[in-house]
C-alpha positions as CSV (number, residue, x, y, z in Angstrom):
1,M,45.0,12.1,48.2
2,M,42.3,13.2,45.7
3,M,44.9,14.2,43.3
4,M,47.0,10.8,43.7
5,M,43.7,8.6,42.8
6,M,43.0,10.7,39.8
7,M,46.2,10.4,38.3
8,M,46.0,6.4,38.8
9,D,44.4,3.7,36.5
10,R,41.5,2.1,37.5
11,P,42.8,-1.2,39.1
12,T,45.1,0.8,41.3
13,V,41.9,3.2,42.5
14,V,40.3,0.2,43.9
15,V,42.8,-1.1,45.4
16,V,43.5,2.2,47.3
17,V,39.9,2.2,48.2
18,V,39.9,-1.0,49.4
19,V,43.0,0.0,51.6
20,A,41.2,3.4,52.9
21,V,38.2,1.1,54.2
22,L,40.2,-1.2,55.7
23,L,42.2,1.8,57.6
24,A,38.9,3.5,58.5
25,V,37.6,0.2,59.8
26,A,41.0,-0.8,61.9
27,S,41.0,3.2,63.4
28,V,37.3,2.6,64.4
29,S,37.9,-0.4,66.0
30,S,41.3,1.4,68.0
31,S,38.9,4.0,69.3
32,Q,36.2,1.5,70.6
33,S,39.1,-0.5,72.8
34,S,40.4,3.2,74.3
35,S,39.1,4.3,77.3
36,P,35.3,6.0,77.6
37,M,37.2,9.3,78.3
38,N,39.4,8.8,75.2
39,R,36.7,7.7,73.0
40,E,34.9,11.1,73.9
41,K,38.2,12.8,73.2
42,N,38.5,11.4,69.7
43,K,35.0,11.3,68.8
44,G,35.2,14.6,66.7
45,R,38.3,13.9,65.0
46,H,37.5,10.5,63.8
47,G,34.2,12.0,62.5
48,Q,35.6,15.0,60.6
49,R,38.4,12.6,59.0
50,G,35.8,9.9,58.2
51,A,33.7,12.2,56.4
52,R,36.9,14.0,54.8
53,D,38.2,10.3,53.7
54,R,34.2,9.2,52.2
55,D,33.8,12.4,50.2
56,Q,37.5,12.1,48.4
57,A,36.9,8.2,47.8
58,A,33.7,8.9,46.6
59,A,34.8,11.5,44.3
60,A,37.8,10.0,42.8
61,V,35.8,7.0,42.3
62,A,33.1,9.2,40.0
63,A,35.9,11.0,38.1
64,A,37.9,7.5,37.6
65,Y,34.5,5.6,36.2
66,D,32.3,8.3,35.2
67,G,29.7,7.7,37.7
68,V,29.0,4.2,36.9
69,C,28.3,2.1,39.9
70,D,26.9,-1.3,40.9
71,L,28.3,-2.4,44.0
72,E,28.1,-0.5,47.3
73,I,30.5,-1.4,50.3
74,S,29.4,0.0,53.9
75,C,31.5,-0.3,57.0
76,R,29.5,-0.1,60.2
77,G,30.3,-0.4,63.7
78,G,29.1,-0.9,67.3
79,G,28.2,2.3,69.5
80,D,28.9,5.3,67.5
81,E,27.3,4.9,64.3
82,A,27.9,8.2,63.3
83,N,31.6,7.7,62.9
84,L,31.7,4.0,62.1
85,S,29.3,4.3,59.0
86,M,31.2,4.9,55.5
87,P,29.7,3.4,52.4
88,V,32.3,3.3,49.6
89,R,31.0,2.1,46.2
90,L,33.3,0.3,43.8
91,P,32.7,0.1,39.9
92,I,32.3,-3.5,38.6
93,K,30.6,-2.6,35.4
94,G,33.1,-2.6,32.5
95,P,32.8,-1.0,28.9
96,R,30.3,-2.6,26.2
97,G,32.1,-5.4,24.5
98,P,31.6,-5.4,20.3
99,Q,28.1,-6.7,19.2
100,G,28.4,-10.6,18.5
101,R,27.7,-12.1,15.6
102,P,23.9,-12.4,14.3
103,G,22.0,-15.6,15.6
104,E,20.2,-18.4,13.0
105,K,17.2,-17.7,11.7
106,G,14.5,-19.1,14.0
107,D,11.5,-21.5,12.6
108,R,8.5,-19.5,11.4
109,G,6.0,-18.5,14.1
110,H,2.1,-19.6,14.0
111,D,-0.3,-18.0,11.8
112,G,-2.1,-15.3,13.7
113,L,-5.6,-14.5,13.9
114,P,-7.9,-13.2,11.1
115,G,-7.7,-9.5,11.1
116,F,-11.3,-7.6,11.0
117,H,-13.5,-7.4,8.0
118,G,-12.8,-4.3,5.9
119,A,-15.1,-1.7,5.0
120,P,-17.4,-2.2,2.2
121,G,-15.9,-0.8,-1.0
122,L,-17.2,1.7,-3.2
123,P,-19.8,1.0,-5.6
124,A,-18.8,0.0,-9.3
125,P,-18.9,3.1,-11.8
126,S,-22.2,2.9,-13.5
127,Q,-21.9,2.3,-17.3
128,K,-23.6,4.2,-20.1
129,K,-26.8,2.0,-21.6
130,V,-26.8,2.2,-25.1
131,A,-28.6,-0.4,-27.6
132,F,-30.7,0.1,-30.5
133,F,-32.6,-1.9,-33.1
134,A,-34.0,-0.5,-36.6
135,G,-35.6,-2.1,-39.7
136,L,-36.4,-1.3,-43.2
137,T,-40.4,-1.1,-43.7
138,Q,-40.7,-1.3,-47.5
139,N,-38.5,-2.6,-50.4
140,F,-35.4,-0.3,-51.4
141,G,-34.1,-0.2,-54.7
142,P,-32.3,-0.5,-57.1
143,V,-30.1,2.8,-57.0
144,Q,-27.6,4.3,-59.7
145,E,-25.1,5.1,-56.9
146,H,-24.0,4.0,-54.0
147,T,-26.6,5.1,-51.2
148,D,-26.9,5.1,-47.3
149,I,-29.6,3.0,-46.0
150,V,-32.0,4.9,-43.5
151,L,-33.6,1.9,-41.8
152,D,-37.3,3.9,-41.3
153,R,-38.7,2.0,-38.0
154,V,-37.3,2.1,-35.1
155,I,-37.9,-0.5,-32.2
156,T,-35.0,0.4,-29.5
157,N,-33.0,3.4,-29.3
158,I,-31.6,3.3,-25.6
159,G,-28.9,5.8,-25.1
160,S,-30.4,8.0,-28.3
161,G,-27.5,6.7,-30.5
162,Y,-29.1,5.8,-33.7
163,S,-30.5,8.6,-36.0
164,P,-33.8,7.4,-37.7
165,S,-33.5,10.6,-40.4
166,T,-29.7,9.6,-41.1
167,G,-29.4,5.8,-40.7
168,R,-26.5,6.7,-38.9
169,F,-25.1,5.5,-35.4
170,T,-23.0,7.7,-33.5
171,A,-21.5,6.6,-30.5
172,P,-22.2,8.5,-27.2
173,V,-19.4,7.4,-25.3
174,N,-15.6,5.4,-25.8
175,G,-16.7,2.0,-25.9
176,V,-16.7,-1.3,-27.6
177,Y,-19.7,-2.1,-29.7
178,Q,-21.1,-4.9,-31.5
179,F,-23.1,-4.3,-34.7
180,N,-25.5,-6.9,-36.4
181,V,-26.4,-6.4,-39.9
182,I,-29.4,-8.9,-42.0
183,V,-30.0,-8.4,-45.4
184,S,-32.7,-9.9,-47.3
185,A,-33.6,-10.3,-51.2
186,Q,-36.3,-11.5,-53.1
187,G,-37.7,-12.6,-56.7
188,R,-33.9,-13.4,-57.8
189,Q,-33.0,-10.3,-57.1
190,K,-29.2,-9.4,-55.4
191,A,-28.7,-7.1,-52.2
192,A,-25.2,-5.9,-51.2
193,V,-24.8,-3.6,-48.2
194,M,-21.4,-2.3,-46.7
195,I,-20.7,-1.4,-42.8
196,L,-19.1,1.8,-42.7
197,K,-16.8,3.1,-40.1
198,N,-16.6,7.0,-40.3
199,G,-16.7,6.2,-44.2
200,E,-14.2,3.4,-44.2
201,M,-15.2,-0.1,-45.2
202,V,-15.1,-2.5,-42.6
203,A,-17.6,-5.6,-43.7
204,T,-19.7,-6.7,-46.6
205,V,-22.9,-8.5,-46.4
206,W,-24.4,-10.1,-50.0
207,A,-27.7,-11.5,-50.6
208,E,-28.7,-13.2,-53.8
209,S,-32.1,-14.6,-54.1
210,I,-31.6,-17.8,-56.4
211,P,-34.1,-19.1,-57.0
212,Y,-36.8,-16.7,-55.0
213,W,-35.5,-16.1,-51.5
214,A,-32.0,-15.0,-50.0
215,T,-30.8,-13.8,-46.4
216,S,-27.4,-12.9,-45.1
217,S,-26.2,-11.5,-41.7
218,N,-22.8,-10.4,-40.8
219,I,-21.5,-9.0,-37.3
220,A,-18.6,-6.3,-36.5
221,V,-17.1,-5.6,-33.0
222,L,-15.6,-2.2,-33.1
223,S,-14.0,0.0,-30.8
224,L,-15.3,3.5,-31.1
225,D,-14.3,6.8,-29.8
226,R,-17.0,9.3,-28.6
227,G,-18.7,11.0,-31.8
228,D,-17.6,8.1,-34.3
229,Q,-20.5,7.1,-36.7
230,V,-21.4,3.5,-38.1
231,W,-23.9,3.1,-40.8
232,L,-25.1,1.0,-44.0
233,L,-24.0,1.7,-47.5
234,L,-26.1,0.0,-50.5
235,L,-24.0,-1.0,-53.5
236,T,-25.2,-0.6,-57.3
237,R,-23.9,-4.0,-58.4
238,A,-26.8,-5.6,-55.8
239,S,-28.8,-2.6,-55.1
240,Y,-32.4,-4.3,-54.1
241,L,-33.3,-4.7,-50.6
242,H,-36.6,-6.8,-49.4
243,G,-38.2,-4.4,-46.4
244,F,-41.0,-5.5,-44.3
245,M,-38.3,-5.7,-41.2
246,Y,-36.5,-8.3,-43.2
247,T,-33.8,-6.4,-43.6
248,T,-32.4,-5.2,-40.1
249,F,-29.4,-2.9,-38.0
250,S,-28.9,-3.3,-34.6
251,G,-26.1,-2.7,-31.7
252,F,-25.3,-2.0,-28.5
253,I,-22.3,-1.2,-26.2
254,I,-20.2,-4.0,-24.7
255,F,-18.3,-2.1,-22.3
256,E,-16.6,1.3,-21.9
257,H,-13.0,2.4,-22.1
């Protein structure tokens, strides 16, 4: 019987199992209607056959349906429950079907609660502080050739970028710097000063004292690398500078880069 059930397809196995259950019920009912003597006589035979049929049916169903079971049918009778109980499990769960089409996109949900505050960020890196201011205490000129101007009185020199011995500013860090130049001339004299960066002309300041006094100024904003130099050059064609702190040179860093 086991081999026959294994060779059947699934619907046929279900029918066979149901028929086996009905036959078992009928057999038990018949044994109940017989005399007590016959019942005792057939007790052992029905018990053995019922157990054997139960095991074969369960094994056939498990083999045919790979052990997938969701429904159990049990036959129970009156007096001798050991002979009447024969559970039969029938498969009712079919194979997984194809995946359906995706549904329409739902509405946007409500905004969630605000999150926790994050940890404080790291402090910004400290910027190098650079600033200087120097002036000319005495009149200077005239000269016979272009001459570097050394402003001898240093008022401010934060970062030590300005050298009072050479009159040159040397950038201590990479950055953008602003330089301010004020040139004065007196007594119908003329003064022409050139702003140099590493020996190249950047801008010129011209002051011509007609009739008696003149002051001119200029500003330069320069991107400097560390070690670059900026200084002032007095030109021969107008080489008279009025001192007494009327001629000044200053600068400071705007930001590092």
